[in-house]
C-alpha positions as CSV (number, residue, x, y, z in Angstrom):
1,M,21.4,36.6,-14.7
2,A,20.5,33.2,-14.4
3,A,17.7,34.0,-12.1
4,A,16.1,36.4,-14.4
5,M,16.2,33.9,-17.2
6,T,14.8,31.4,-15.1
7,A,12.2,34.0,-13.9
8,L,11.7,34.6,-18.0
9,A,11.4,30.8,-18.5
10,V,8.3,30.4,-15.6
11,A,6.6,33.6,-17.2
12,A,6.4,32.4,-20.3
13,G,4.1,29.3,-18.8
14,G,6.7,27.2,-16.8
15,L,7.3,24.6,-19.5
16,V,10.6,25.8,-21.1
17,S,13.4,24.2,-19.2
18,A,16.6,26.2,-17.7
19,A,19.0,23.8,-19.6
20,V,16.9,24.6,-23.0
21,I,18.1,28.6,-22.4
22,G,21.5,27.9,-21.1
23,V,20.7,27.9,-17.3
24,A,22.1,26.8,-14.6
25,P,20.0,23.9,-12.9
26,A,16.8,25.5,-10.9
27,R,17.1,26.1,-7.3
28,A,15.6,23.9,-4.8
29,D,12.9,26.7,-3.8
30,H,11.8,26.3,-7.0
31,C,11.0,22.7,-6.4
32,D,9.2,23.6,-3.1
33,P,5.7,22.4,-3.9
34,A,4.1,25.4,-1.7
35,Q,6.3,27.7,-3.5
36,A,5.0,26.3,-7.1
37,S,1.4,26.3,-5.9
38,Q,2.2,30.3,-5.2
39,D,3.8,31.1,-8.5
40,D,0.8,29.3,-10.5
41,S,-1.9,31.2,-8.3
42,R,0.2,34.7,-9.3
43,R,-0.2,33.4,-12.7
44,Q,-3.5,33.4,-13.0
45,R,-4.0,36.4,-11.0
46,D,-2.3,37.7,-13.7
47,R,-4.1,36.7,-16.5
48,A,-7.1,37.5,-15.0
49,P,-7.2,40.0,-12.7
50,D,-10.8,40.2,-12.3
51,Q,-11.4,36.6,-11.1
52,Q,-10.3,35.4,-8.2
53,A,-7.8,32.6,-8.5
54,P,-8.6,29.3,-6.7
55,D,-7.1,28.7,-3.4
56,Q,-4.5,25.8,-4.2
57,Q,-2.6,26.4,-0.7
58,A,-2.3,23.8,1.5
59,P,-4.8,23.3,4.8
60,D,-3.3,25.2,7.6
61,E,-1.2,22.7,9.4
62,Q,-1.0,24.9,12.4
63,G,-4.6,24.7,13.3
64,Q,-5.4,22.3,16.7
65,G,-7.5,19.7,16.0
66,G,-9.7,18.4,18.5
67,D,-8.5,14.6,18.5
68,Q,-4.8,15.5,18.7
69,Q,-4.3,13.1,21.6
70,V,-6.1,10.3,19.9
71,Q,-3.8,6.7,20.0
72,G,-5.6,4.5,17.4
73,G,-4.1,2.3,15.4
74,G,-2.4,0.0,18.4
75,I,0.7,2.1,17.7
76,V,3.0,3.3,20.3
77,L,5.8,6.0,19.3
78,R,9.0,5.8,21.6
79,D,12.8,6.3,20.7
80,P,14.7,2.9,21.3
81,A,17.6,4.1,19.6
82,Q,18.8,6.9,21.8
83,S,21.0,5.2,24.2
84,P,22.9,2.9,21.7
85,E,23.6,6.2,19.5
86,P,26.6,8.1,20.1
87,E,26.4,11.9,19.7
88,D,29.6,11.9,18.2
89,S,30.5,10.4,15.1
90,G,33.7,9.3,16.1
91,D,32.4,6.9,19.0
92,A,34.1,3.5,19.0
93,L,31.1,1.7,17.6
94,F,31.8,3.3,14.1
95,R,35.5,3.8,13.9
96,R,36.2,0.0,14.7
97,D,34.4,-0.5,11.3
98,R,34.9,2.0,8.4
99,S,34.6,5.5,7.7
100,P,31.1,7.3,7.3
101,R,29.7,7.0,4.1
102,T,28.2,9.9,2.3
103,P,25.7,10.5,-0.3
104,T,26.8,9.6,-3.5
105,T,25.6,10.7,-7.3
106,A,26.5,8.0,-10.0
107,P,25.2,7.2,-13.9
108,Q,21.5,6.3,-13.6
109,D,19.4,3.3,-14.5
110,P,15.9,3.6,-16.4
111,Q,14.7,0.7,-14.8
112,D,12.9,0.6,-11.2
113,P,14.8,-2.1,-8.7
114,Q,11.4,-2.1,-6.4
115,D,9.6,-3.5,-9.9
116,P,11.6,-6.9,-10.5
117,Q,8.2,-8.0,-12.5
118,D,9.0,-5.1,-15.4
119,P,9.8,-6.5,-18.6
120,Q,12.3,-4.3,-19.3
121,N,13.6,-4.5,-15.3
122,P,17.5,-6.1,-16.2
123,Q,17.3,-7.5,-13.0
124,D,14.1,-10.0,-13.9
125,P,15.6,-13.4,-14.3
126,Q,13.0,-14.4,-16.5
127,N,13.8,-11.3,-18.5
128,P,17.2,-11.1,-19.1
129,Q,18.8,-8.0,-20.4
130,D,22.2,-6.4,-21.4
131,P,23.9,-6.2,-18.3
132,G,24.9,-2.7,-19.3
133,D,28.4,-0.9,-19.1
134,Q,31.4,-2.9,-17.3
135,S,33.4,-1.9,-14.5
136,Q,35.2,-3.2,-11.6
137,D,33.9,-2.6,-8.0
138,R,36.0,-2.2,-5.0
139,R,36.7,-5.7,-5.2
140,G,38.3,-5.8,-8.9
141,R,35.0,-7.7,-9.7
142,P,33.4,-7.1,-13.0
143,T,30.0,-4.8,-12.3
144,R,27.4,-3.2,-14.2
145,T,26.7,0.3,-14.1
146,A,23.0,2.1,-14.3
147,S,22.5,4.1,-17.3
148,P,21.1,7.6,-17.2
149,S,17.7,7.9,-16.7
150,P,15.8,8.8,-20.1
151,T,13.0,10.8,-17.7
152,A,15.6,12.8,-16.1
153,S,16.6,14.8,-19.4
154,Q,17.6,18.2,-19.3
155,D,14.8,19.4,-20.9
156,D,13.1,18.8,-17.1
157,D,11.7,21.9,-15.5
158,C,12.1,21.8,-11.4
159,K,8.7,22.5,-11.0
160,D,7.8,19.4,-12.9
161,L,9.4,17.2,-10.7
162,G,6.6,16.5,-7.9
163,P,5.4,16.5,-5.5
164,F,2.5,18.6,-6.1
165,V,0.1,20.4,-3.4
166,T,-2.4,17.6,-4.3
167,D,0.0,15.4,-3.3
168,F,-1.0,16.6,0.6
169,V,-3.5,16.3,3.1
170,D,-4.1,18.1,6.1
171,I,-4.1,14.6,8.5
172,R,-7.1,15.7,10.7
173,Q,-8.9,15.7,6.8
174,V,-8.2,11.6,7.0
175,Q,-10.4,9.3,8.3
176,P,-9.8,6.8,11.3
177,L,-9.3,3.2,10.6
178,R,-8.0,0.3,12.5
179,L,-4.6,-0.6,11.1
180,D,-4.3,-4.2,12.6
181,A,-6.3,-7.0,12.7
182,G,-7.2,-8.1,16.3
183,I,-5.3,-10.6,18.0
184,G,-6.9,-13.8,18.2
185,R,-7.1,-16.5,21.2
186,N,-4.4,-18.0,19.4
187,G,-2.4,-15.3,18.5
188,S,1.4,-13.9,19.4
189,R,1.1,-10.7,21.4
190,G,4.4,-10.1,22.1
191,T,7.2,-7.5,20.7
192,F,10.9,-7.2,20.1
193,V,12.5,-3.6,19.4
194,A,15.8,-3.9,17.4
195,Q,17.7,-0.7,18.4
196,C,20.0,0.2,15.8
197,G,20.1,3.8,15.8
198,T,19.0,6.5,13.1
199,N,21.9,6.6,11.0
200,R,23.6,9.5,12.7
201,N,26.8,7.9,10.9
202,G,25.8,8.8,7.5
203,H,25.4,5.3,6.2
204,N,23.8,6.5,2.7
205,N,24.0,5.0,-0.9
206,P,21.6,4.6,-3.8
207,D,22.1,0.9,-4.4
208,N,19.9,-2.2,-3.7
209,F,21.5,-5.0,-3.8
210,I,18.4,-7.1,-2.9
211,V,16.8,-6.2,-6.3
212,A,19.7,-4.8,-8.3
213,P,23.0,-6.7,-7.2
214,G,25.8,-5.7,-8.3
215,V,25.0,-2.3,-9.8
216,S,26.0,0.8,-8.7
217,N,23.2,3.5,-8.1
218,G,20.6,1.0,-9.0
219,A,18.1,2.3,-6.7
220,H,18.1,6.0,-8.2
221,H,17.3,7.7,-4.9
222,L,19.4,8.1,-1.7
223,H,18.6,5.1,1.0
224,D,19.5,5.8,4.7
225,Y,20.8,2.5,6.4
226,V,21.1,0.9,10.1
227,G,22.1,-2.2,11.2
228,N,24.8,-3.3,9.4
229,L,28.0,-1.2,8.1
230,S,28.9,-2.7,4.9
231,T,25.6,-2.7,3.1
232,D,26.0,-1.4,-0.8
233,G,24.9,-2.6,-4.0
234,F,27.8,-5.5,-3.8
235,S,26.8,-7.0,-0.7
236,T,26.7,-10.7,-0.2
237,D,25.9,-13.0,2.7
238,E,29.2,-13.6,3.6
239,S,30.1,-9.6,3.6
240,L,27.4,-8.7,5.9
241,A,28.1,-11.6,7.9
242,A,31.5,-10.4,8.2
243,A,30.9,-6.5,9.2
244,G,30.1,-4.7,11.8
245,T,26.6,-3.3,13.1
246,T,24.9,-0.3,15.0
247,C,22.5,-2.7,16.3
248,R,22.8,-3.9,19.8
249,L,23.0,-7.4,20.8
250,G,24.7,-8.5,17.9
251,D,22.3,-7.5,15.3
252,K,24.0,-7.4,11.8
253,S,20.4,-7.5,9.5
254,T,20.6,-4.4,6.8
255,Y,17.5,-1.9,7.5
256,F,16.5,0.8,5.0
257,W,14.3,2.9,3.3
258,P,14.6,6.4,1.0
259,V,15.6,9.6,2.5
260,L,13.2,12.5,2.8
261,R,14.4,16.0,1.8
262,D,13.3,19.6,2.5
263,R,12.2,20.9,-0.3
264,K,12.5,24.5,0.6
265,V,16.6,24.3,0.8
266,D,19.1,24.4,-2.4
267,A,20.9,20.9,-2.0
268,N,22.0,18.5,-4.7
269,V,20.3,20.6,-7.0
270,Q,22.9,18.8,-9.9
271,D,20.9,15.2,-9.1
272,P,20.1,14.0,-12.7
273,D,16.9,12.4,-11.0
274,G,15.6,15.0,-9.4
275,N,16.2,14.3,-6.3
276,V,16.5,18.0,-4.9
277,G,17.0,19.2,-1.2
278,R,18.5,18.8,2.0
279,V,18.2,15.1,3.3
280,I,16.1,15.0,6.4
281,R,17.2,12.3,9.0
282,A,14.5,10.5,11.5
283,G,14.5,12.0,14.6
284,T,13.1,8.8,15.4
285,V,13.5,5.0,14.1
286,S,11.7,2.2,15.9
287,L,12.4,-1.4,14.2
288,Q,9.5,-3.3,16.0
289,F,8.8,-7.3,15.0
290,R,5.6,-8.3,15.9
291,G,3.3,-11.3,16.2
292,N,0.5,-13.0,14.3
293,A,-3.2,-12.4,14.8
294,T,-3.8,-16.0,15.1
295,S,-1.3,-18.2,15.2
296,R,2.4,-18.5,16.9
297,V,5.4,-17.6,14.8
298,V,8.6,-19.2,13.9
299,A,12.0,-18.2,13.4
300,M,13.4,-16.3,10.1
301,P,15.9,-18.0,8.2
302,R,19.4,-16.4,8.7
303,F,20.1,-14.2,5.3
304,L,16.1,-13.7,4.3
305,R,15.4,-10.8,2.4
306,L,12.5,-8.9,2.4
307,I,11.0,-5.8,0.5
308,T,7.6,-3.7,1.0
309,G,5.8,-1.4,-1.2
310,D,6.8,-0.6,-4.8
311,A,9.0,2.3,-5.7
312,K,7.2,2.6,-8.8
313,A,3.4,2.7,-7.6
314,G,2.6,5.8,-9.0
315,T,2.7,4.4,-12.4
316,N,2.4,0.9,-11.5
317,G,-0.6,1.1,-9.7
318,A,-1.6,0.4,-6.0
319,A,-1.1,-3.5,-6.1
320,N,2.1,-3.8,-4.2
321,A,1.9,-0.2,-2.9
322,R,2.2,-0.3,1.2
323,A,2.9,3.1,2.0
324,R,1.6,4.4,5.3
325,W,1.7,7.9,6.1
326,S,0.5,9.6,9.4
327,C,1.6,12.3,12.2
328,T,2.4,11.5,15.8
329,G,-0.6,12.0,17.8
330,F,-2.6,11.2,15.0
331,T,-1.8,7.4,14.8
332,N,-5.4,6.3,13.7
333,R,-5.4,8.4,10.5
334,I,-3.1,6.7,8.1
335,S,-3.0,7.8,4.7
336,P,-1.6,5.4,1.8
337,D,-1.4,8.0,-1.2
338,K,-0.8,11.8,0.5
339,Y,1.9,13.2,2.3
340,P,0.3,14.2,5.8
341,L,0.5,17.9,7.1
342,C,0.9,17.8,10.5
343,P,-0.2,20.2,13.2
344,R,2.6,22.2,14.9
345,G,4.6,20.0,17.5
346,S,3.2,16.7,15.4
347,Q,6.2,14.9,13.5
348,V,5.5,13.6,10.3
349,L,5.1,9.4,10.7
350,R,5.7,6.9,8.3
351,I,4.6,3.1,8.9
352,L,6.3,0.6,6.8
353,D,5.0,-2.9,7.3
354,F,6.8,-5.9,6.0
355,P,5.4,-9.4,4.5
356,S,5.2,-12.2,7.4
357,C,4.3,-15.2,5.7
358,W,7.1,-17.6,4.8
359,D,6.7,-20.4,2.5
360,G,9.5,-22.3,5.0
361,Q,11.7,-23.1,2.0
362,N,13.6,-19.8,0.2
363,T,15.1,-16.8,1.5
364,D,14.3,-14.7,-1.6
365,S,12.3,-15.5,-4.9
366,A,12.5,-14.0,-8.5
367,N,10.4,-11.1,-7.6
368,H,11.2,-10.4,-4.2
369,R,7.7,-11.4,-2.9
370,T,6.1,-14.6,-3.1
371,H,8.8,-16.3,-0.6
372,V,7.3,-14.2,1.7
373,V,3.7,-12.5,1.4
374,F,1.0,-10.7,3.4
375,P,-1.2,-12.2,6.0
376,G,-5.0,-12.0,4.9
377,Q,-7.1,-9.3,6.3
378,N,-8.3,-11.3,9.4
379,G,-4.4,-11.4,10.1
380,A,-3.8,-15.1,9.3
381,C,-1.2,-16.5,6.6
382,P,-2.1,-17.9,3.6
383,Q,-2.2,-21.9,3.5
384,G,0.8,-23.3,2.8
385,T,2.8,-20.5,4.9
386,R,3.7,-19.9,8.2
387,A,4.0,-16.8,10.3
388,I,7.5,-15.3,11.2
389,P,8.2,-12.0,13.0
390,Q,6.5,-9.0,11.5
391,L,8.8,-6.4,11.2
392,R,7.0,-2.8,11.2
393,M,9.3,0.3,10.6
394,L,8.1,3.4,12.3
395,L,10.3,6.9,11.1
396,A,9.6,10.3,12.5
397,Y,10.5,13.3,11.4
398,T,10.4,17.0,11.8
399,V,9.5,18.6,8.5
400,P,9.4,22.1,7.1
401,Q,5.5,23.7,7.8
402,G,3.5,23.3,4.7
403,P,4.1,21.0,1.5
404,S,7.3,21.0,1.3
405,F,9.1,17.8,1.7
406,A,9.2,14.7,-0.4
407,V,10.5,11.0,-0.6
408,D,13.4,10.5,-2.9
409,A,11.9,8.8,-6.3
410,F,12.4,7.7,-9.7
411,P,12.2,10.4,-11.8
412,E,8.9,9.3,-13.8
413,Q,7.4,8.7,-10.3
414,K,7.5,12.5,-9.4
415,H,8.0,12.0,-5.6
416,N,4.8,10.7,-5.4
417,P,3.8,9.4,-1.7
418,V,2.4,6.2,-2.7
419,T,5.9,5.2,-3.9
420,D,7.3,5.1,-0.5
421,H,9.0,1.4,0.5
422,A,11.5,-0.1,2.5
423,D,14.0,-3.3,2.5
424,F,15.5,-5.8,5.2
425,A,17.7,-8.5,5.0
426,N,18.0,-10.9,8.1
427,V,21.3,-11.6,9.6
428,M,20.4,-11.9,13.2
429,P,22.6,-14.6,15.1
430,E,20.5,-17.5,15.5
431,R,20.6,-17.5,19.3
432,L,18.8,-13.7,18.8
433,M,16.5,-14.9,16.3
434,Q,15.3,-17.6,19.0
435,F,15.0,-14.7,21.8
436,V,12.8,-12.7,19.0
437,V,10.5,-15.8,18.6
438,S,10.7,-16.7,22.5
439,C,9.3,-12.8,23.5
440,I,6.4,-12.6,20.7
441,N,5.0,-16.0,21.2
442,R,5.2,-15.7,25.5
443,G,3.6,-12.4,25.1
444,R,6.5,-10.2,26.5
445,R,7.8,-6.8,25.2
446,C,11.5,-6.8,24.6
């Protein structure tokens, strides 16, 4: 009966919410952009049987492009995480810290923690707001709880959640480009790869302690975490330093990013923010610290906090956007604003570069951006800043064929690929950070 009523709603134009006519939330396969495109095409043919409906299908991702073997952009994808990662989630590495975390759903906050300059953002110290509902965290302290998002009302139809077929592009149609500035005579050429696994222990939550501290579900979308085992919305320097880690060499840093989801699978359909589908774990996670094109690097201070990208770039614009989408085997082709459709055998690749020009004083700033900025186009740091090791995350995924996957997002962003982003807090022992700096400045690969 529910399926029949949903079908009637779609036949009426697709704008009537299932909730309005008393039907349960729409199925995840109705949230599949490829399926939605087919439904739209069928409706157009029904309305105008004598006219050819426009082709809204995605390019054939199974075709083999002649440049599939191109390895451009200076990116070499490998999996440094295989050896430290246990096949059994009960491995001693995880048993000695705490039980695996599972995805959670909590009341929602209409604000975007990745947009700290939003005048409505309660986390902006320049714009203090009502802290919201008061509750207690697991340590017995008063905390704030994110309020329900007004954009995720029951009147939303699943087909309007996004992404849309127009948010995807055949990677072979993306023009090649050079991702990195050339390294000059005084540049630092070495690299250090942090080996932290791919989150097989299931550490997930929708928190963000950097831009929404003390708020449960402050991120409005699920994060994958590697590294520090304790990271959540209530993390502090002290709690991070005392926790365990999935990284080698005692690196207790926390690395996190929004998950990708398979939109063909009926899962998480009750999520009020529309993050529907089965979570896809990255098959490969490479956390690479790199040098600067024009100078040597200095050590990051411990507890330095960094963000990259803008989770609200779909509505804010591209000023702080740093999304980079590609495919393995096509890494000289980078899309900043569309999901890539990869040929068979190629994986979707997320490239997340962090700022690396530090002001020399602060571990954070009011907008979480001005204390560490990006180098200029020539790779040099602006005057008054000094180069630190630049973190590059490379995340590779096996996704369903066609335009049927999406990154978790705030509801008003409609899963726009331009909103991709990530976060990092440095909790390396000082001796390890000095080793990282030495590797980079001496041109070594560590």
